[in-house]
N, C-alpha and C positions, 0 to 999 in steps of 0.2 A: 536283659538284666546285666548290669555291669557290676562286678564284684571287685572292690578295692582291697588290697592287703591291709592288714591292721598295722599300719606304719605311720607314726606321727609326722614324718616328713612329707607324706601325701597330703596335698591341700584339701582333699575331701575327707580325711580321717577325722572322725568325731563329729561330722556334720549330722544334723538331725533332720529328719523329714517330717515336718508338721503337716497334719491333715486337718484342714479347717472344716468345721461342721458343728452340728448340734451335739453337745456332750452330755446332755441331761436325759437319763433313761426314761423319765416320766413324760418327756415331750413327745408329741405326735410324730415328729420328724427326726427322732433320735438316730444318730449315725454311729454305730458301734466302732467304726474305723477312725472316727474323728479323734484327734489328740489336742486340738486347740479350738476353743469356743469362738465361733464367728458371729455370735449373737443372732443366729437365724432360727433359733428354736421357737416353736409355737406350741401352746398347750390348750387343752380343753378348758372350758370355763370351770373354775373351782366352785363347787356348790357350797363350800364352807370357807368363805374368804378369810376368816381369821385363823383357819387351820393351815399353817405354813408348810407342813410336811405332807400334805395331800392324803392324809389317812382318813379323812371324813369326820374327824373329831377335833375340837379345839381343846387341847389339854396342856399339861405341864411341859411336854416336849416343845410345843409351839411357843410357849412363853420363853423357854430357855433359848430357843433359836432367835427370838426377837431380842432378848437381853444381851446375847453375845454380840450382836451388831449395833446395839444402841449406843449412840454417842460417837461412833466412828466417822471419820471424815469420808465423804463420798468422792473425793478427788482421785 
């Protein structure tokens, strides 16, 4: 391990170390150390496809989750 002093003139000062991986706790391959989503997550089949929060119930919370995203550009 190399430790750099907290000095803005150091070229490595403020550099971040991103850890790619699955960042969704409900995924089968969730990586607790991951800090950047690499789109590698895989999930079990949702028995309630209209339930967006995976709680097994299609309710108000699911509708609100949908409405928050409705009409947003996918770009």
